C-alpha positions in Angstrom: -10.8 37.7 25.1 -10.2 40.3 22.6 -7.9 42.8 24.2 -9.2 45.9 22.2 -11.0 47.4 25.0 -10.6 49.0 28.1 -8.5 47.1 30.7 -10.2 49.6 34.2 -12.8 48.1 36.3 -16.0 49.9 36.9 -16.8 51.7 40.2 -19.0 49.8 42.5 -21.2 52.5 42.0 -22.0 52.2 38.1 -25.1 51.7 37.3 -25.5 48.6 34.9 -27.9 50.2 32.8 -25.1 53.0 32.4 -22.0 50.5 31.8 -24.6 48.8 28.8 -25.4 52.0 27.5 -21.7 52.3 27.0 -21.0 49.1 25.5 -24.1 49.6 23.0 -22.8 53.2 21.9 -19.5 51.9 21.3 -20.7 49.2 19.0 -22.8 51.5 17.4 -20.1 54.1 16.5 -16.5 53.8 16.4 -16.7 49.9 17.7 -18.9 48.8 14.7 -16.6 50.1 12.0 -13.4 48.7 13.9 -14.8 45.0 14.5 -16.3 44.7 11.2 -12.6 45.1 9.4 -11.3 42.7 12.5 -14.1 40.2 11.5 -13.6 40.0 7.9 -10.9 39.4 5.2 -9.7 43.3 5.5 -6.4 44.2 5.2 -6.9 47.5 6.9 -6.0 46.0 10.4 -3.0 46.2 12.7 -1.1 43.3 14.1 -3.1 43.2 17.2 -6.2 43.1 15.4 -4.9 41.0 13.3 -4.3 38.5 16.2 -7.7 39.1 17.7 -9.3 37.8 14.4 -6.9 34.6 14.5 -8.0 33.8 18.1 -11.5 34.5 17.5 -11.8 32.4 14.6 -10.2 29.6 16.1 -12.6 29.6 19.0 -15.4 29.6 16.4 -14.1 26.6 14.1 -13.8 24.9 17.4 -17.0 25.6 18.4 -18.0 24.1 14.9 -16.2 21.3 15.1 -17.7 20.3 18.4 -21.1 21.0 17.3 -20.7 18.8 13.8 -19.4 15.6 15.9 -22.2 15.5 17.7 -23.9 15.2 14.4 -28.2 15.8 13.4 -27.6 19.3 12.8 -30.9 19.3 10.9 -33.0 18.1 14.2 -31.6 20.9 16.6 -32.1 24.7 16.9 -29.4 27.0 18.3 -29.1 30.4 19.6 -26.3 32.5 19.2 -26.3 35.2 21.8 -23.9 38.0 20.8 -23.7 36.9 17.7 -21.5 40.2 16.3 -21.5 40.5 12.4 -22.3 36.3 12.3 -19.1 34.5 12.4 -20.6 31.7 14.2 -24.4 32.0 13.1 -23.5 31.9 9.5 -21.3 29.2 9.0 -23.7 27.2 11.8 -26.9 27.7 9.3 -24.8 26.7 6.0 -23.7 23.7 7.9 -27.2 22.4 8.1 -28.3 23.4 11.3 -32.4 23.2 11.5 -33.1 26.9 12.8 -30.6 29.4 13.9 -31.5 32.5 16.4 -28.7 35.1 16.7 -29.0 38.3 18.2 -26.6 41.5 19.4 -26.7 44.4 21.3 -25.7 46.2 18.1 -28.3 47.0 15.3 -24.9 48.0 13.4 -23.4 44.4 14.1 -27.0 42.5 13.6 -27.6 44.8 10.3 -23.5 43.9 9.2 -24.9 40.2 9.9 -28.2 39.9 8.0 -26.2 41.4 5.1 -23.3 38.5 5.1 -26.0 36.0 5.6 -27.7 37.3 2.4 -24.7 37.3 0.8 -23.4 33.9 1.8 -27.2 32.4 0.7 -28.5 31.5 3.9 -32.3 31.0 3.9 -34.0 33.7 6.3 -36.1 30.8 7.7 -33.1 28.8 9.0 -31.3 31.9 10.5 -33.1 34.8 11.8 -31.4 38.1 13.4 -32.5 40.3 16.3 -31.0 43.4 18.3 -31.2 42.1 22.0 -28.8 42.2 25.0 -28.5 39.0 27.1 -31.0 39.2 29.7 -33.7 39.7 27.4 -33.4 36.9 25.3 -36.3 34.2 25.5 -37.1 30.9 23.9 -35.9 27.3 24.2 -33.1 25.5 22.0 -31.3 22.6 22.1 -27.9 24.3 22.3 -27.4 27.9 23.3 -24.0 29.5 22.5 -22.4 32.8 23.7 -18.3 33.6 22.4 -16.4 36.3 23.8 -19.4 38.6 25.2 -18.5 37.9 28.6 -15.5 40.2 28.5 -18.0 42.8 29.4 -19.4 41.8 32.4 -17.5 41.6 35.6 -17.9 38.0 37.3 -20.9 38.3 39.6 -22.9 39.5 36.4 -21.6 37.2 34.2 -22.7 34.2 36.3 -25.8 35.6 36.5 -25.8 35.6 32.5 -24.8 32.1 32.6 -27.6 31.1 34.8 -30.0 33.0 32.2 -28.8 31.2 29.2 -28.7 27.5 30.9 -32.5 28.1 31.3 -32.7 28.5 27.6 -30.5 25.5 26.9 -32.1 21.9 26.4 -29.2 19.8 26.2 -26.1 22.1 25.6 -24.4 25.5 26.2 -21.0 26.5 25.1 -19.6 29.7 26.2 -16.2 31.3 25.9 -14.7 34.0 28.6 -11.0 35.5 29.3 -9.7 33.5 32.3 -8.5 35.2 35.3 -4.8 33.9 35.9 -2.7 35.9 38.2 -0.1 36.8 34.8 -3.3 38.1 33.1 -4.3 40.1 36.2 -0.4 41.7 36.3 -0.8 42.6 32.4 -3.9 43.6 33.0 -3.4 46.0 35.7 -0.1 47.8 34.1 -2.1 47.9 30.6 0.3 45.8 28.8 -2.7 43.7 27.9 -4.5 46.7 26.1 -1.9 48.7 24.2 -2.4 51.6 22.1 -5.1 54.2 21.7 -7.9 51.6 21.2 -9.0 51.1 24.5 -12.9 52.3 24.7 -14.6 49.8 26.8 -14.0 48.2 30.4 -12.9 44.2 30.0 -13.3 41.7 32.6 -11.2 38.6 33.4 -13.5 35.8 35.2 -12.6 32.8 37.6 -13.6 29.3 35.7 -14.5 28.0 38.8 -17.3 30.4 39.4 -18.4 30.2 35.9 -18.5 26.1 36.4 -20.6 25.7 39.7 -23.1 28.3 38.2 -24.0 25.8 35.2 -23.6 22.9 37.5 -26.6 24.7 39.7 -28.6 24.6 36.3 -27.8 21.1 35.8 -25.1 21.3 33.2 -21.7 19.7 33.6 -18.3 20.3 31.5 -17.5 18.0 28.8 -15.3 19.7 26.7 -12.6 22.5 27.6 -9.8 24.6 25.4 -7.6 27.4 25.8 -7.1 29.6 23.0 -4.4 31.9 23.2 -2.7 34.5 20.7 -1.0 37.6 21.0 -3.7 40.1 22.6 -6.4 37.0 22.8 -7.1 34.2 25.6 -10.3 32.9 25.7 -11.2 29.7 27.5 -14.1 27.9 25.9 -16.3 25.6 27.9 -19.0 22.9 26.6 -21.6 22.1 28.9 -24.2 19.1 28.5 -27.2 19.1 30.6 -27.2 16.0 33.0 
């Protein structure tokens, strides 16, 4: 969970579309430049941002390792839902995945991801990008992956998204989210989890049992779990399989 986000909980009467527009607006403006630097090799980052970079990369590397262990990448299709600047989609395609469909709410992020993919020499037919929110994603894929995106969704909406993404996945679903714990709840309530002037968009911690139960209702069972922790980054990673 990137901790460069606003800890307050949205009021009950805050329209879902309004909150989504706020997130999109952030990642199309100041947020884009900030996160482009974080997910790069730039030295123009502070200690908090550097730790977020390291934590996120550890999550990406773990997913790539899990996928590689399953074998036969060339015969599989992948959906990277909420791809950001392509931190997962680009190496996944470079490893030989049959096809990768990657999307992000932010058109600026998608443009940057496309630039990085071209720079890496990834063929366009192997990796395709598009601007879309999670709710609008369509298609069928062997594996659907959604990393560090549910930070923008409260529990009911996150479970709804798990249900939607599970409906796109033939065999595998991999998600990460900021797990709810009493300690994180206390830190969040007093603002220690989100220091400095970079508080910008709301952040949500999620109860793992709700995510797992929702996936189970769609026919998916958890087969691997990990918890990645770094200062200002907390991410529960779960791999599900159908059946």
